[in-house]
PDB file of N, CA, C and O in Angstrom:
ATOM      1  N   MET A   1       9.030  19.966 -10.458  1.00  0.00           N
ATOM      2  CA  MET A   1       8.379  18.940  -9.767  1.00  0.00           C
ATOM      3  C   MET A   1       8.798  18.827  -8.507  1.00  0.00           C
ATOM      4  O   MET A   1       9.999  18.596  -8.363  1.00  0.00           O
ATOM      5  N   GLY A   2       7.931  18.958  -7.265  1.00  0.00           N
ATOM      6  CA  GLY A   2       8.084  18.543  -5.973  1.00  0.00           C
ATOM      7  C   GLY A   2       8.100  17.088  -5.724  1.00  0.00           C
ATOM      8  O   GLY A   2       7.614  16.282  -6.518  1.00  0.00           O
ATOM      9  N   LEU A   3       8.569  16.816  -4.798  1.00  0.00           N
ATOM     10  CA  LEU A   3       8.340  15.312  -4.165  1.00  0.00           C
ATOM     11  C   LEU A   3       7.300  14.508  -4.040  1.00  0.00           C
ATOM     12  O   LEU A   3       7.228  13.299  -4.263  1.00  0.00           O
ATOM     13  N   ILE A   4       6.277  15.455  -3.568  1.00  0.00           N
ATOM     14  CA  ILE A   4       4.917  15.150  -3.261  1.00  0.00           C
ATOM     15  C   ILE A   4       4.216  14.919  -4.532  1.00  0.00           C
ATOM     16  O   ILE A   4       3.609  13.864  -4.714  1.00  0.00           O
ATOM     17  N   GLU A   5       4.275  16.010  -5.577  1.00  0.00           N
ATOM     18  CA  GLU A   5       3.670  15.915  -7.137  1.00  0.00           C
ATOM     19  C   GLU A   5       4.301  14.652  -7.629  1.00  0.00           C
ATOM     20  O   GLU A   5       3.489  13.814  -8.019  1.00  0.00           O
ATOM     21  N   GLY A   6       5.311  14.389  -7.686  1.00  0.00           N
ATOM     22  CA  GLY A   6       6.247  13.143  -8.031  1.00  0.00           C
ATOM     23  C   GLY A   6       5.602  11.970  -7.687  1.00  0.00           C
ATOM     24  O   GLY A   6       5.305  11.070  -8.473  1.00  0.00           O
ATOM     25  N   PHE A   7       5.325  12.004  -6.125  1.00  0.00           N
ATOM     26  CA  PHE A   7       4.864  10.861  -5.603  1.00  0.00           C
ATOM     27  C   PHE A   7       3.338  10.316  -6.112  1.00  0.00           C
ATOM     28  O   PHE A   7       2.968   9.156  -6.289  1.00  0.00           O
ATOM     29  N   PHE A   8       2.588  11.590  -6.280  1.00  0.00           N
ATOM     30  CA  PHE A   8       1.072  11.367  -6.707  1.00  0.00           C
ATOM     31  C   PHE A   8       1.066  10.824  -7.976  1.00  0.00           C
ATOM     32  O   PHE A   8       0.417   9.857  -8.376  1.00  0.00           O
ATOM     33  N   SER A   9       1.956  11.629  -8.660  1.00  0.00           N
ATOM     34  CA  SER A   9       2.010  11.308 -10.492  1.00  0.00           C
ATOM     35  C   SER A   9       2.246  10.118 -10.647  1.00  0.00           C
ATOM     36  O   SER A   9       2.138   9.736 -11.812  1.00  0.00           O
ATOM     37  N   TYR A  10       2.633   9.110  -9.648  1.00  0.00           N
ATOM     38  CA  TYR A  10       3.141   7.704  -9.944  1.00  0.00           C
ATOM     39  C   TYR A  10       1.951   7.047  -9.173  1.00  0.00           C
ATOM     40  O   TYR A  10       1.345   6.143  -9.749  1.00  0.00           O
ATOM     41  N   ALA A  11       1.614   7.379  -8.072  1.00  0.00           N
ATOM     42  CA  ALA A  11       0.596   6.650  -6.906  1.00  0.00           C
ATOM     43  C   ALA A  11      -0.573   6.464  -7.647  1.00  0.00           C
ATOM     44  O   ALA A  11      -0.974   5.313  -7.819  1.00  0.00           O
ATOM     45  N   VAL A  12      -1.404   7.759  -8.285  1.00  0.00           N
ATOM     46  CA  VAL A  12      -2.285   7.474  -8.775  1.00  0.00           C
ATOM     47  C   VAL A  12      -2.485   6.728  -9.881  1.00  0.00           C
ATOM     48  O   VAL A  12      -3.549   6.113  -9.946  1.00  0.00           O
ATOM     49  N   PRO A  13      -1.703   6.639 -10.773  1.00  0.00           N
ATOM     50  CA  PRO A  13      -1.767   5.532 -12.066  1.00  0.00           C
ATOM     51  C   PRO A  13      -1.877   4.298 -11.585  1.00  0.00           C
ATOM     52  O   PRO A  13      -2.667   3.529 -12.133  1.00  0.00           O
ATOM     53  N   VAL A  14      -0.978   3.804 -10.283  1.00  0.00           N
ATOM     54  CA  VAL A  14      -0.780   2.428  -9.949  1.00  0.00           C
ATOM     55  C   VAL A  14      -2.414   2.357  -9.201  1.00  0.00           C
ATOM     56  O   VAL A  14      -2.968   1.263  -9.306  1.00  0.00           O
ATOM     57  N   GLY A  15      -3.037   3.254  -8.605  1.00  0.00           N
ATOM     58  CA  GLY A  15      -4.296   2.821  -7.827  1.00  0.00           C
ATOM     59  C   GLY A  15      -5.236   2.839  -9.289  1.00  0.00           C
ATOM     60  O   GLY A  15      -5.914   1.825  -9.455  1.00  0.00           O
ATOM     61  N   PHE A  16      -5.321   3.796 -10.247  1.00  0.00           N
ATOM     62  CA  PHE A  16      -6.337   3.563 -11.304  1.00  0.00           C
ATOM     63  C   PHE A  16      -5.952   2.156 -12.178  1.00  0.00           C
ATOM     64  O   PHE A  16      -6.933   1.556 -12.617  1.00  0.00           O
ATOM     65  N   GLY A  17      -4.785   1.644 -12.437  1.00  0.00           N
ATOM     66  CA  GLY A  17      -4.615   0.389 -12.875  1.00  0.00           C
ATOM     67  C   GLY A  17      -5.121  -0.726 -11.665  1.00  0.00           C
ATOM     68  O   GLY A  17      -5.409  -1.842 -12.097  1.00  0.00           O
ATOM     69  N   TYR A  18      -5.222  -0.555 -10.502  1.00  0.00           N
ATOM     70  CA  TYR A  18      -5.597  -1.732  -9.685  1.00  0.00           C
ATOM     71  C   TYR A  18      -6.807  -1.513  -9.755  1.00  0.00           C
ATOM     72  O   TYR A  18      -7.380  -2.601  -9.807  1.00  0.00           O
ATOM     73  N   LEU A  19      -7.708  -0.456  -9.793  1.00  0.00           N
ATOM     74  CA  LEU A  19      -9.193  -0.266  -9.936  1.00  0.00           C
ATOM     75  C   LEU A  19      -9.648  -1.031 -11.290  1.00  0.00           C
ATOM     76  O   LEU A  19     -10.552  -1.867 -11.298  1.00  0.00           O
ATOM     77  N   PHE A  20      -9.096  -0.740 -12.145  1.00  0.00           N
ATOM     78  CA  PHE A  20      -9.100  -1.343 -13.626  1.00  0.00           C
ATOM     79  C   PHE A  20      -8.894  -2.928 -13.562  1.00  0.00           C
ATOM     80  O   PHE A  20      -9.642  -3.738 -14.110  1.00  0.00           O
ATOM     81  N   PHE A  21      -7.899  -3.202 -12.898  1.00  0.00           N
ATOM     82  CA  PHE A  21      -7.837  -4.592 -12.879  1.00  0.00           C
ATOM     83  C   PHE A  21      -8.776  -5.258 -11.831  1.00  0.00           C
ATOM     84  O   PHE A  21      -9.055  -6.441 -12.032  1.00  0.00           O
ATOM     85  N   ARG A  22      -9.239  -4.709 -10.860  1.00  0.00           N
ATOM     86  CA  ARG A  22     -10.260  -5.383  -9.925  1.00  0.00           C
ATOM     87  C   ARG A  22     -11.379  -5.298 -10.879  1.00  0.00           C
ATOM     88  O   ARG A  22     -11.763  -6.445 -11.106  1.00  0.00           O
ATOM     89  N   LEU A  23     -12.104  -4.380 -11.572  1.00  0.00           N
ATOM     90  CA  LEU A  23     -13.174  -4.422 -12.402  1.00  0.00           C
ATOM     91  C   LEU A  23     -13.323  -5.511 -13.433  1.00  0.00           C
ATOM     92  O   LEU A  23     -14.364  -6.135 -13.635  1.00  0.00           O
ATOM     93  N   ILE A  24     -12.233  -5.669 -14.034  1.00  0.00           N
ATOM     94  CA  ILE A  24     -12.255  -6.356 -15.029  1.00  0.00           C
ATOM     95  C   ILE A  24     -12.061  -7.866 -14.814  1.00  0.00           C
ATOM     96  O   ILE A  24     -12.626  -8.637 -15.589  1.00  0.00           O
ATOM     97  N   LYS A  25     -11.202  -8.398 -13.688  1.00  0.00           N
ATOM     98  CA  LYS A  25     -10.577  -9.577 -13.399  1.00  0.00           C
ATOM     99  C   LYS A  25     -12.068 -10.402 -13.136  1.00  0.00           C
ATOM    100  O   LYS A  25     -13.029  -9.838 -12.614  1.00  0.00           O
ATOM    101  N   PRO A  26     -12.086 -11.742 -13.559  1.00  0.00           N
ATOM    102  CA  PRO A  26     -13.321 -12.364 -13.302  1.00  0.00           C
ATOM    103  C   PRO A  26     -13.717 -12.360 -11.705  1.00  0.00           C
ATOM    104  O   PRO A  26     -12.700 -12.255 -11.019  1.00  0.00           O
ATOM    105  N   LYS A  27     -14.836 -12.439 -10.993  1.00  0.00           N
ATOM    106  CA  LYS A  27     -15.124 -12.684  -9.860  1.00  0.00           C
ATOM    107  C   LYS A  27     -15.254 -13.802  -9.563  1.00  0.00           C
ATOM    108  O   LYS A  27     -14.855 -14.053  -8.426  1.00  0.00           O
ATOM    109  N   THR A  28     -15.752 -14.815 -10.247  1.00  0.00           N
ATOM    110  CA  THR A  28     -16.107 -16.084  -9.715  1.00  0.00           C
ATOM    111  C   THR A  28     -15.597 -17.031 -10.912  1.00  0.00           C
ATOM    112  O   THR A  28     -15.402 -16.608 -12.051  1.00  0.00           O
ATOM    113  N   ASP A  29     -15.373 -18.596 -10.442  1.00  0.00           N
ATOM    114  CA  ASP A  29     -15.368 -19.220 -11.695  1.00  0.00           C
ATOM    115  C   ASP A  29     -16.767 -19.711 -12.435  1.00  0.00           C
ATOM    116  O   ASP A  29     -17.692 -20.352 -11.937  1.00  0.00           O
ATOM    117  N   SER A  30     -16.613 -19.160 -13.904  1.00  0.00           N
ATOM    118  CA  SER A  30     -17.862 -19.496 -14.261  1.00  0.00           C
ATOM    119  C   SER A  30     -18.004 -20.836 -15.262  1.00  0.00           C
ATOM    120  O   SER A  30     -19.016 -21.185 -15.870  1.00  0.00           O
ATOM    121  N   GLY A  31     -16.954 -21.351 -15.253  1.00  0.00           N
ATOM    122  CA  GLY A  31     -16.745 -22.875 -16.271  1.00  0.00           C
ATOM    123  C   GLY A  31     -16.267 -22.455 -17.217  1.00  0.00           C
ATOM    124  O   GLY A  31     -15.622 -23.376 -17.718  1.00  0.00           O
ATOM    125  N   ASN A  32     -16.176 -21.508 -17.850  1.00  0.00           N
ATOM    126  CA  ASN A  32     -15.802 -20.937 -19.050  1.00  0.00           C
ATOM    127  C   ASN A  32     -14.262 -20.720 -18.982  1.00  0.00           C
ATOM    128  O   ASN A  32     -13.784 -19.611 -18.742  1.00  0.00           O
ATOM    129  N   ILE A  33     -13.515 -21.822 -19.202  1.00  0.00           N
ATOM    130  CA  ILE A  33     -11.888 -21.294 -18.705  1.00  0.00           C
ATOM    131  C   ILE A  33     -11.398 -20.508 -19.414  1.00  0.00           C
ATOM    132  O   ILE A  33     -10.822 -19.548 -18.901  1.00  0.00           O
ATOM    133  N   PRO A  34     -11.463 -20.657 -20.986  1.00  0.00           N
ATOM    134  CA  PRO A  34     -10.873 -19.605 -22.117  1.00  0.00           C
ATOM    135  C   PRO A  34     -11.266 -18.047 -21.839  1.00  0.00           C
ATOM    136  O   PRO A  34     -10.411 -17.162 -21.865  1.00  0.00           O
ATOM    137  N   LEU A  35     -12.497 -17.825 -21.600  1.00  0.00           N
ATOM    138  CA  LEU A  35     -13.031 -16.637 -21.191  1.00  0.00           C
ATOM    139  C   LEU A  35     -12.357 -15.919 -19.854  1.00  0.00           C
ATOM    140  O   LEU A  35     -11.826 -14.808 -19.834  1.00  0.00           O
ATOM    141  N   HIS A  36     -12.520 -16.868 -18.704  1.00  0.00           N
ATOM    142  CA  HIS A  36     -11.734 -16.529 -17.643  1.00  0.00           C
ATOM    143  C   HIS A  36     -10.320 -16.295 -17.673  1.00  0.00           C
ATOM    144  O   HIS A  36      -9.920 -15.348 -16.997  1.00  0.00           O
ATOM    145  N   TYR A  37      -9.350 -17.073 -18.422  1.00  0.00           N
ATOM    146  CA  TYR A  37      -8.008 -16.816 -18.696  1.00  0.00           C
ATOM    147  C   TYR A  37      -7.785 -15.272 -19.586  1.00  0.00           C
ATOM    148  O   TYR A  37      -6.917 -14.416 -19.417  1.00  0.00           O
ATOM    149  N   ALA A  38      -8.817 -15.310 -20.478  1.00  0.00           N
ATOM    150  CA  ALA A  38      -8.751 -14.004 -21.383  1.00  0.00           C
ATOM    151  C   ALA A  38      -8.988 -12.670 -20.638  1.00  0.00           C
ATOM    152  O   ALA A  38      -8.347 -11.657 -20.919  1.00  0.00           O
ATOM    153  N   GLN A  39     -10.035 -12.718 -19.573  1.00  0.00           N
ATOM    154  CA  GLN A  39     -10.055 -11.532 -18.689  1.00  0.00           C
ATOM    155  C   GLN A  39      -9.270 -11.354 -17.975  1.00  0.00           C
ATOM    156  O   GLN A  39      -8.982 -10.191 -17.694  1.00  0.00           O
ATOM    157  N   LEU A  40      -8.552 -12.500 -17.346  1.00  0.00           N
ATOM    158  CA  LEU A  40      -7.161 -12.161 -16.243  1.00  0.00           C
ATOM    159  C   LEU A  40      -6.395 -11.736 -17.142  1.00  0.00           C
ATOM    160  O   LEU A  40      -6.227 -10.525 -17.004  1.00  0.00           O
ATOM    161  N   PHE A  41      -5.708 -12.267 -18.225  1.00  0.00           N
ATOM    162  CA  PHE A  41      -4.532 -11.514 -19.035  1.00  0.00           C
ATOM    163  C   PHE A  41      -5.022  -9.942 -19.159  1.00  0.00           C
ATOM    164  O   PHE A  41      -4.293  -9.057 -18.712  1.00  0.00           O
ATOM    165  N   PHE A  42      -6.340  -9.617 -19.811  1.00  0.00           N
ATOM    166  CA  PHE A  42      -6.700  -8.394 -20.012  1.00  0.00           C
ATOM    167  C   PHE A  42      -6.497  -7.402 -18.742  1.00  0.00           C
ATOM    168  O   PHE A  42      -6.070  -6.248 -18.783  1.00  0.00           O
ATOM    169  N   ALA A  43      -6.829  -7.994 -17.829  1.00  0.00           N
ATOM    170  CA  ALA A  43      -6.777  -7.145 -16.531  1.00  0.00           C
ATOM    171  C   ALA A  43      -5.434  -6.823 -16.205  1.00  0.00           C
ATOM    172  O   ALA A  43      -5.169  -5.631 -16.045  1.00  0.00           O
ATOM    173  N   TRP A  44      -4.413  -7.794 -16.061  1.00  0.00           N
ATOM    174  CA  TRP A  44      -3.327  -7.548 -15.814  1.00  0.00           C
ATOM    175  C   TRP A  44      -2.684  -6.686 -17.325  1.00  0.00           C
ATOM    176  O   TRP A  44      -2.072  -5.646 -17.086  1.00  0.00           O
ATOM    177  N   SER A  45      -2.741  -6.863 -17.964  1.00  0.00           N
ATOM    178  CA  SER A  45      -2.344  -5.924 -19.255  1.00  0.00           C
ATOM    179  C   SER A  45      -2.515  -4.449 -18.912  1.00  0.00           C
ATOM    180  O   SER A  45      -1.617  -3.607 -18.910  1.00  0.00           O
ATOM    181  N   LEU A  46      -3.922  -4.244 -18.593  1.00  0.00           N
ATOM    182  CA  LEU A  46      -4.198  -3.066 -18.566  1.00  0.00           C
ATOM    183  C   LEU A  46      -3.777  -2.334 -17.009  1.00  0.00           C
ATOM    184  O   LEU A  46      -3.651  -1.118 -16.865  1.00  0.00           O
ATOM    185  N   PHE A  47      -3.639  -3.098 -16.181  1.00  0.00           N
ATOM    186  CA  PHE A  47      -2.741  -2.613 -14.880  1.00  0.00           C
ATOM    187  C   PHE A  47      -1.606  -2.517 -15.145  1.00  0.00           C
ATOM    188  O   PHE A  47      -1.084  -1.611 -14.496  1.00  0.00           O
ATOM    189  N   ILE A  48      -0.696  -3.203 -16.040  1.00  0.00           N
ATOM    190  CA  ILE A  48       0.766  -2.434 -16.238  1.00  0.00           C
ATOM    191  C   ILE A  48       0.643  -1.267 -17.113  1.00  0.00           C
ATOM    192  O   ILE A  48       1.292  -0.237 -16.925  1.00  0.00           O
ATOM    193  N   THR A  49      -0.116  -1.415 -17.983  1.00  0.00           N
ATOM    194  CA  THR A  49       0.269  -0.184 -19.057  1.00  0.00           C
ATOM    195  C   THR A  49      -0.560   1.164 -18.373  1.00  0.00           C
ATOM    196  O   THR A  49      -0.225   2.316 -18.649  1.00  0.00           O
ATOM    197  N   THR A  50      -1.619   0.861 -17.501  1.00  0.00           N
ATOM    198  CA  THR A  50      -1.897   2.136 -16.794  1.00  0.00           C
ATOM    199  C   THR A  50      -1.019   2.546 -15.899  1.00  0.00           C
ATOM    200  O   THR A  50      -0.922   3.773 -15.860  1.00  0.00           O
ATOM    201  N   SER A  51      -0.282   1.913 -15.098  1.00  0.00           N
ATOM    202  CA  SER A  51       0.819   2.049 -13.894  1.00  0.00           C
ATOM    203  C   SER A  51       1.944   2.434 -14.863  1.00  0.00           C
ATOM    204  O   SER A  51       2.841   2.884 -14.151  1.00  0.00           O
ATOM    205  N   VAL A  52       2.334   2.473 -16.179  1.00  0.00           N
ATOM    206  CA  VAL A  52       3.402   2.637 -16.806  1.00  0.00           C
ATOM    207  C   VAL A  52       3.513   4.005 -17.746  1.00  0.00           C
ATOM    208  O   VAL A  52       4.442   4.805 -17.856  1.00  0.00           O
ATOM    209  N   LYS A  53       2.158   3.963 -18.404  1.00  0.00           N
ATOM    210  CA  LYS A  53       2.130   5.037 -19.107  1.00  0.00           C
ATOM    211  C   LYS A  53       1.433   6.304 -18.844  1.00  0.00           C
ATOM    212  O   LYS A  53       1.715   7.390 -19.349  1.00  0.00           O
ATOM    213  N   MET A  54       0.354   6.020 -17.876  1.00  0.00           N
ATOM    214  CA  MET A  54      -0.557   7.042 -17.176  1.00  0.00           C
ATOM    215  C   MET A  54       0.564   8.234 -16.364  1.00  0.00           C
ATOM    216  O   MET A  54       0.257   9.415 -16.525  1.00  0.00           O
ATOM    217  N   PRO A  55       1.484   8.015 -15.746  1.00  0.00           N
ATOM    218  CA  PRO A  55       2.047   9.153 -15.007  1.00  0.00           C
ATOM    219  C   PRO A  55       2.460  10.509 -15.802  1.00  0.00           C
ATOM    220  O   PRO A  55       2.461  11.638 -15.312  1.00  0.00           O
ATOM    221  N   GLN A  56       2.827  10.141 -17.193  1.00  0.00           N
ATOM    222  CA  GLN A  56       3.206  11.324 -18.168  1.00  0.00           C
ATOM    223  C   GLN A  56       1.945  12.045 -18.360  1.00  0.00           C
ATOM    224  O   GLN A  56       2.039  13.265 -18.229  1.00  0.00           O
ATOM    225  N   PHE A  57       0.644  11.518 -18.674  1.00  0.00           N
ATOM    226  CA  PHE A  57      -0.451  12.368 -18.735  1.00  0.00           C
ATOM    227  C   PHE A  57      -1.057  12.762 -17.497  1.00  0.00           C
ATOM    228  O   PHE A  57      -2.090  13.432 -17.487  1.00  0.00           O
ATOM    229  N   LEU A  58      -0.449  12.369 -16.404  1.00  0.00           N
ATOM    230  CA  LEU A  58      -0.782  13.222 -15.105  1.00  0.00           C
ATOM    231  C   LEU A  58       0.161  14.282 -14.941  1.00  0.00           C
ATOM    232  O   LEU A  58      -0.288  15.363 -14.560  1.00  0.00           O
ATOM    233  N   ILE A  59       1.231  14.187 -15.131  1.00  0.00           N
ATOM    234  CA  ILE A  59       2.215  15.096 -15.266  1.00  0.00           C
ATOM    235  C   ILE A  59       1.975  16.548 -16.324  1.00  0.00           C
ATOM    236  O   ILE A  59       2.028  17.762 -16.128  1.00  0.00           O
ATOM    237  N   THR A  60       1.748  15.848 -17.274  1.00  0.00           N
ATOM    238  CA  THR A  60       1.239  16.611 -18.751  1.00  0.00           C
ATOM    239  C   THR A  60       0.115  16.639 -19.326  1.00  0.00           C
ATOM    240  O   THR A  60       0.015  16.330 -20.514  1.00  0.00           O
ATOM    241  N   PRO A  61      -1.007  17.041 -18.531  1.00  0.00           N
ATOM    242  CA  PRO A  61      -2.304  16.561 -19.537  1.00  0.00           C
ATOM    243  C   PRO A  61      -2.813  17.075 -20.631  1.00  0.00           C
ATOM    244  O   PRO A  61      -3.521  18.075 -20.515  1.00  0.00           O
ATOM    245  N   ASP A  62      -2.583  16.540 -21.852  1.00  0.00           N
ATOM    246  CA  ASP A  62      -3.006  16.894 -23.052  1.00  0.00           C
ATOM    247  C   ASP A  62      -3.434  15.692 -23.955  1.00  0.00           C
ATOM    248  O   ASP A  62      -3.358  14.544 -23.517  1.00  0.00           O
ATOM    249  N   LYS A  63      -3.820  15.920 -25.034  1.00  0.00           N
ATOM    250  CA  LYS A  63      -4.397  15.208 -25.945  1.00  0.00           C
ATOM    251  C   LYS A  63      -2.955  13.851 -26.438  1.00  0.00           C
ATOM    252  O   LYS A  63      -3.026  12.626 -26.341  1.00  0.00           O
ATOM    253  N   ALA A  64      -2.164  14.437 -26.782  1.00  0.00           N
ATOM    254  CA  ALA A  64      -1.039  13.416 -27.062  1.00  0.00           C
ATOM    255  C   ALA A  64      -0.597  12.456 -25.936  1.00  0.00           C
ATOM    256  O   ALA A  64      -0.159  11.357 -26.277  1.00  0.00           O
ATOM    257  N   HIS A  65      -0.662  12.736 -24.762  1.00  0.00           N
ATOM    258  CA  HIS A  65      -0.220  11.840 -23.427  1.00  0.00           C
ATOM    259  C   HIS A  65      -1.391  11.096 -23.323  1.00  0.00           C
ATOM    260  O   HIS A  65      -1.103   9.915 -23.130  1.00  0.00           O
ATOM    261  N   LEU A  66      -2.725  11.311 -23.376  1.00  0.00           N
ATOM    262  CA  LEU A  66      -3.752  10.649 -23.322  1.00  0.00           C
ATOM    263  C   LEU A  66      -3.813   9.381 -24.486  1.00  0.00           C
ATOM    264  O   LEU A  66      -4.218   8.235 -24.290  1.00  0.00           O
ATOM    265  N   PHE A  67      -3.273   9.970 -25.763  1.00  0.00           N
ATOM    266  CA  PHE A  67      -3.370   8.909 -26.491  1.00  0.00           C
ATOM    267  C   PHE A  67      -2.095   7.764 -26.512  1.00  0.00           C
ATOM    268  O   PHE A  67      -2.048   6.620 -26.964  1.00  0.00           O
ATOM    269  N   MET A  68      -1.170   8.544 -25.867  1.00  0.00           N
ATOM    270  CA  MET A  68       0.110   7.530 -25.694  1.00  0.00           C
ATOM    271  C   MET A  68      -0.163   6.492 -24.569  1.00  0.00           C
ATOM    272  O   MET A  68       0.526   5.472 -24.602  1.00  0.00           O
ATOM    273  N   TRP A  69      -1.160   6.635 -23.493  1.00  0.00           N
ATOM    274  CA  TRP A  69      -1.755   5.682 -22.854  1.00  0.00           C
ATOM    275  C   TRP A  69      -2.888   4.945 -23.237  1.00  0.00           C
ATOM    276  O   TRP A  69      -3.187   3.822 -22.829  1.00  0.00           O
ATOM    277  N   LEU A  70      -3.478   5.609 -24.010  1.00  0.00           N
ATOM    278  CA  LEU A  70      -4.627   4.762 -24.703  1.00  0.00           C
ATOM    279  C   LEU A  70      -4.663   3.740 -25.502  1.00  0.00           C
ATOM    280  O   LEU A  70      -5.353   2.721 -25.526  1.00  0.00           O
ATOM    281  N   SER A  71      -3.586   4.267 -26.341  1.00  0.00           N
ATOM    282  CA  SER A  71      -3.550   3.216 -27.442  1.00  0.00           C
ATOM    283  C   SER A  71      -2.371   1.859 -27.079  1.00  0.00           C
ATOM    284  O   SER A  71      -2.360   0.788 -27.685  1.00  0.00           O
ATOM    285  N   PRO A  72      -1.655   2.153 -26.216  1.00  0.00           N
ATOM    286  CA  PRO A  72      -0.929   0.806 -26.006  1.00  0.00           C
ATOM    287  C   PRO A  72      -1.851   0.004 -25.242  1.00  0.00           C
ATOM    288  O   PRO A  72      -1.957  -1.195 -25.501  1.00  0.00           O
ATOM    289  N   SER A  73      -2.633   0.624 -24.188  1.00  0.00           N
ATOM    290  CA  SER A  73      -3.699   0.046 -23.588  1.00  0.00           C
ATOM    291  C   SER A  73      -4.544  -0.806 -24.072  1.00  0.00           C
ATOM    292  O   SER A  73      -4.648  -1.865 -23.453  1.00  0.00           O
ATOM    293  N   LEU A  74      -5.329  -0.621 -25.215  1.00  0.00           N
ATOM    294  CA  LEU A  74      -6.008  -1.115 -26.249  1.00  0.00           C
ATOM    295  C   LEU A  74      -5.423  -2.065 -26.929  1.00  0.00           C
ATOM    296  O   LEU A  74      -5.976  -3.146 -27.133  1.00  0.00           O
ATOM    297  N   VAL A  75      -4.092  -1.732 -27.410  1.00  0.00           N
ATOM    298  CA  VAL A  75      -3.283  -2.899 -28.379  1.00  0.00           C
ATOM    299  C   VAL A  75      -2.856  -4.063 -27.540  1.00  0.00           C
ATOM    300  O   VAL A  75      -2.969  -5.217 -27.954  1.00  0.00           O
ATOM    301  N   PHE A  76      -2.407  -3.793 -26.463  1.00  0.00           N
ATOM    302  CA  PHE A  76      -1.872  -4.826 -25.568  1.00  0.00           C
ATOM    303  C   PHE A  76      -3.014  -5.482 -24.920  1.00  0.00           C
ATOM    304  O   PHE A  76      -2.953  -6.689 -24.686  1.00  0.00           O
ATOM    305  N   GLY A  77      -3.994  -4.831 -24.626  1.00  0.00           N
ATOM    306  CA  GLY A  77      -5.271  -5.324 -24.127  1.00  0.00           C
ATOM    307  C   GLY A  77      -5.700  -6.449 -24.918  1.00  0.00           C
ATOM    308  O   GLY A  77      -6.098  -7.524 -24.469  1.00  0.00           O
ATOM    309  N   LEU A  78      -5.591  -6.124 -26.116  1.00  0.00           N
ATOM    310  CA  LEU A  78      -6.325  -7.360 -27.150  1.00  0.00           C
ATOM    311  C   LEU A  78      -5.448  -8.127 -27.199  1.00  0.00           C
ATOM    312  O   LEU A  78      -5.830  -9.269 -26.939  1.00  0.00           O
ATOM    313  N   ILE A  79      -4.134  -8.016 -27.477  1.00  0.00           N
ATOM    314  CA  ILE A  79      -3.459  -9.068 -27.569  1.00  0.00           C
ATOM    315  C   ILE A  79      -3.349 -10.169 -26.362  1.00  0.00           C
ATOM    316  O   ILE A  79      -3.253 -11.378 -26.575  1.00  0.00           O
ATOM    317  N   ALA A  80      -3.375  -9.632 -25.199  1.00  0.00           N
ATOM    318  CA  ALA A  80      -3.483 -10.261 -24.053  1.00  0.00           C
ATOM    319  C   ALA A  80      -4.743 -11.158 -23.863  1.00  0.00           C
ATOM    320  O   ALA A  80      -4.782 -12.292 -23.387  1.00  0.00           O
ATOM    321  N   PHE A  81      -5.815 -10.355 -24.365  1.00  0.00           N
ATOM    322  CA  PHE A  81      -7.166 -11.033 -24.295  1.00  0.00           C
ATOM    323  C   PHE A  81      -6.938 -12.551 -25.080  1.00  0.00           C
ATOM    324  O   PHE A  81      -7.114 -13.675 -24.610  1.00  0.00           O
ATOM    325  N   ILE A  82      -6.481 -12.154 -26.445  1.00  0.00           N
ATOM    326  CA  ILE A  82      -6.645 -13.301 -27.498  1.00  0.00           C
ATOM    327  C   ILE A  82      -5.671 -14.393 -26.752  1.00  0.00           C
ATOM    328  O   ILE A  82      -6.127 -15.500 -26.467  1.00  0.00           O
ATOM    329  N   ALA A  83      -4.015 -13.966 -26.379  1.00  0.00           N
ATOM    330  CA  ALA A  83      -3.582 -14.980 -25.552  1.00  0.00           C
ATOM    331  C   ALA A  83      -3.825 -15.509 -24.330  1.00  0.00           C
ATOM    332  O   ALA A  83      -3.243 -16.537 -23.981  1.00  0.00           O
ATOM    333  N   GLY A  84      -4.805 -14.810 -23.445  1.00  0.00           N
ATOM    334  CA  GLY A  84      -5.429 -15.382 -22.422  1.00  0.00           C
ATOM    335  C   GLY A  84      -6.507 -16.623 -22.916  1.00  0.00           C
ATOM    336  O   GLY A  84      -6.472 -17.724 -22.367  1.00  0.00           O
ATOM    337  N   PHE A  85      -7.378 -16.337 -23.919  1.00  0.00           N
ATOM    338  CA  PHE A  85      -8.200 -17.224 -24.571  1.00  0.00           C
ATOM    339  C   PHE A  85      -7.639 -18.197 -25.336  1.00  0.00           C
ATOM    340  O   PHE A  85      -8.421 -19.143 -25.431  1.00  0.00           O
ATOM    341  N   VAL A  86      -6.537 -18.388 -25.970  1.00  0.00           N
ATOM    342  CA  VAL A  86      -5.852 -19.446 -26.234  1.00  0.00           C
ATOM    343  C   VAL A  86      -5.220 -20.188 -25.493  1.00  0.00           C
ATOM    344  O   VAL A  86      -5.310 -21.396 -25.710  1.00  0.00           O
ATOM    345  N   TYR A  87      -4.227 -19.625 -24.184  1.00  0.00           N
ATOM    346  CA  TYR A  87      -3.841 -20.081 -23.017  1.00  0.00           C
ATOM    347  C   TYR A  87      -4.901 -21.115 -22.455  1.00  0.00           C
ATOM    348  O   TYR A  87      -4.601 -22.206 -21.971  1.00  0.00           O
ATOM    349  N   GLY A  88      -6.316 -20.564 -22.602  1.00  0.00           N
ATOM    350  CA  GLY A  88      -7.398 -21.062 -21.438  1.00  0.00           C
ATOM    351  C   GLY A  88      -7.790 -22.274 -22.650  1.00  0.00           C
ATOM    352  O   GLY A  88      -8.266 -23.190 -21.980  1.00  0.00           O
ATOM    353  N   LYS A  89      -7.803 -22.571 -23.678  1.00  0.00           N
ATOM    354  CA  LYS A  89      -8.119 -23.119 -24.559  1.00  0.00           C
ATOM    355  C   LYS A  89      -7.409 -24.629 -24.655  1.00  0.00           C
ATOM    356  O   LYS A  89      -7.863 -25.695 -25.069  1.00  0.00           O
ATOM    357  N   PHE A  90      -6.156 -24.290 -24.124  1.00  0.00           N
ATOM    358  CA  PHE A  90      -5.236 -25.387 -24.053  1.00  0.00           C
ATOM    359  C   PHE A  90      -4.724 -25.843 -23.275  1.00  0.00           C
ATOM    360  O   PHE A  90      -3.778 -26.625 -23.357  1.00  0.00           O
ATOM    361  N   LYS A  91      -5.517 -25.240 -21.880  1.00  0.00           N
ATOM    362  CA  LYS A  91      -5.255 -25.644 -20.542  1.00  0.00           C
ATOM    363  C   LYS A  91      -6.050 -27.026 -20.404  1.00  0.00           C
ATOM    364  O   LYS A  91      -6.027 -27.648 -19.342  1.00  0.00           O
TER     365      LYS A  91
END
């Protein structure tokens, strides 16, 4: 893998992670503090897992690497959503 391919295989997942973050992050303060923090924690979780796990899928696109990105994203996303909701309840 060359320098250009290596750069794009890491830059593209960070871009996708940022896109997911912007789509999920709450736009305005709705007054529902627990849901606000739950969405914010989930958005950060998805940004991090996409930035870390997706480059391997772009280097070697197959079902196994897609699952290695998707499963931590869903598991950590659910944990982050619950943690954000609990944090918002007690804040």
